[in-house]
Each structure stands twice: as structure tokens, then as C-alpha cells.
C-alpha positions as a Markdown table, in Angstrom:
| # | Residue | x | y | z |
|---|---|---|---|---|
| 1 | Met | -52.1 | -9.6 | -13.5 |
| 2 | Lys | -49.5 | -7.6 | -15.6 |
| 3 | Arg | -49.4 | -5.3 | -12.2 |
| 4 | Val | -48.5 | -8.3 | -9.8 |
| 5 | Leu | -46.2 | -9.2 | -13.1 |
| 6 | Ala | -44.4 | -5.8 | -13.1 |
| 7 | Gly | -44.1 | -5.8 | -8.7 |
| 8 | Phe | -42.4 | -9.3 | -9.2 |
| 9 | Val | -40.0 | -7.9 | -12.2 |
| 10 | Gly | -39.1 | -4.9 | -10.1 |
| 11 | Thr | -38.8 | -6.9 | -6.7 |
| 12 | Ala | -36.2 | -9.3 | -8.4 |
| 13 | Ala | -34.2 | -6.9 | -9.9 |
| 14 | Leu | -33.7 | -4.7 | -6.4 |
| 15 | Val | -33.0 | -8.1 | -4.7 |
| 16 | Gly | -30.5 | -9.0 | -8.2 |
| 17 | Gly | -28.8 | -5.5 | -7.3 |
| 18 | Met | -28.4 | -6.2 | -3.7 |
| 19 | Leu | -26.9 | -9.2 | -4.1 |
| 20 | Thr | -24.6 | -7.8 | -6.3 |
| 21 | Leu | -23.9 | -5.2 | -3.9 |
| 22 | Ala | -23.2 | -7.3 | -1.2 |
| 23 | Ser | -20.5 | -9.4 | -2.8 |
| 24 | Pro | -17.2 | -9.1 | -1.5 |
| 25 | Ala | -14.0 | -8.0 | -3.4 |
| 26 | Gln | -12.2 | -11.3 | -4.2 |
| 27 | Ala | -8.5 | -10.6 | -2.9 |
| 28 | Asn | -5.8 | -13.5 | -3.5 |
| 29 | Thr | -2.3 | -14.4 | -4.9 |
| 30 | Asn | -3.3 | -12.3 | -8.1 |
| 31 | Asp | -3.6 | -9.7 | -5.8 |
| 32 | Cys | -0.8 | -9.8 | -3.8 |
| 33 | Glu | 1.5 | -10.1 | -7.2 |
| 34 | Gly | -0.1 | -7.7 | -9.1 |
| 35 | Phe | 0.6 | -5.4 | -6.4 |
| 36 | Leu | 4.4 | -6.2 | -5.7 |
| 37 | Arg | 4.4 | -5.8 | -9.6 |
| 38 | Asn | 3.0 | -2.3 | -9.3 |
| 39 | His | 5.3 | -1.2 | -6.8 |
| 40 | Gly | 8.1 | -2.5 | -8.5 |
| 41 | Tyr | 9.4 | -5.8 | -7.7 |
| 42 | Val | 9.6 | -8.7 | -9.9 |
| 43 | Val | 7.5 | -11.4 | -9.6 |
| 44 | Lys | 8.7 | -14.9 | -9.8 |
| 45 | Ser | 8.7 | -18.0 | -8.8 |
| 46 | Lys | 9.2 | -17.3 | -5.2 |
| 47 | Val | 7.2 | -14.5 | -4.9 |
| 48 | Arg | 4.3 | -16.1 | -6.2 |
| 49 | Leu | 4.9 | -18.9 | -3.6 |
| 50 | Ala | 5.0 | -16.9 | -1.0 |
| 51 | Cys | 1.9 | -14.7 | -1.9 |
| 52 | Lys | 0.4 | -18.3 | -2.1 |
| 53 | Lys | 1.4 | -19.1 | 1.2 |
| 54 | Gly | -0.6 | -15.7 | 2.5 |
| 55 | Glu | -3.9 | -17.3 | 1.0 |
| 56 | Pro | -7.0 | -17.1 | 3.7 |
| 57 | Gly | -6.3 | -19.8 | 6.8 |
| 58 | Gly | -5.1 | -17.2 | 9.9 |
| 59 | Gly | -2.5 | -15.3 | 11.0 |
| 60 | Ile | 0.5 | -17.9 | 10.6 |
| 61 | Pro | 0.1 | -18.0 | 6.5 |
| 62 | Lys | 0.4 | -14.6 | 6.4 |
| 63 | Met | 3.1 | -14.3 | 8.8 |
| 64 | Leu | 4.9 | -16.7 | 6.5 |
| 65 | Cys | 3.9 | -14.6 | 3.4 |
| 66 | Arg | 5.5 | -11.8 | 5.1 |
| 67 | Ile | 8.1 | -13.6 | 6.1 |
| 68 | Asp | 9.2 | -15.4 | 2.8 |
| 69 | Leu | 8.4 | -11.8 | 0.7 |
| 70 | Lys | 11.3 | -9.9 | 3.8 |
| 71 | Asp | 13.6 | -12.6 | 2.6 |
| 72 | Leu | 13.2 | -12.0 | -0.9 |
| 73 | Gly | 13.9 | -8.3 | -0.7 |
| 74 | Val | 10.7 | -6.9 | -0.3 |
| 75 | Lys | 10.2 | -3.7 | 2.0 |
| 76 | Glu | 8.7 | -4.6 | 5.2 |
| 77 | Arg | 5.4 | -2.4 | 4.0 |
| 78 | His | 4.9 | -3.9 | 0.8 |
| 79 | Ala | 5.2 | -7.1 | 1.9 |
| 80 | Glu | 2.8 | -6.5 | 4.5 |
| 81 | Leu | -0.1 | -5.1 | 2.5 |
| 82 | Ala | 0.7 | -7.7 | -0.3 |
| 83 | Cys | 0.1 | -10.2 | 2.4 |
| 84 | Asp | -3.2 | -8.7 | 3.5 |
| 85 | Leu | -4.3 | -8.8 | 0.1 |
| 86 | Ala | -3.5 | -12.6 | -0.3 |
| 87 | Ser | -4.8 | -13.5 | 2.6 |
| 88 | Ala | -8.5 | -11.2 | 2.0 |
């Protein structure tokens, strides 16, 4: 009985570890905002709204996010990367 229980515990630990490793990193508007903050941009309501527009939902939301950020003075490459984070 101890062997069966030990085998079960070992299998459960292995499966649990695999599930933990398989979990994708969750990127969202906070990651978008954090990226911009780390690159020297001031994050206020308009930037938050732009990042929110980039949340998952296809190419158009991501495009709107980039356009809004660029209109707010964010460099094109930074806007692209920030919106990628928001949409992931």
C-alpha cells in the first residue's frame, strides 16, 4: 500500500509541476504600462487607455493601441512592443 501511495504522490507532483511549467505568461495592460514606464514615459490615463485598447482581440485593437501611443509621443518601436505586451 505504501508503494502505491508513494507512486501516486510522485505522479501527482510530476503532473503538478508540468502544469506549472505549461502555464503561459500572462501579459496585459499592466505589462504595456510597465514597459513604457521603464522606457521613460509618463503613464497617465491616456496611456492606460491606449494600452487597454491593445488587449487581446485581434489585429485592430493592437493597431489602435499603437496609433494612440504614437499620437501621445511614444516612439514607434516602443509603441509596437508595448502593444504586443498588452495583446499577448
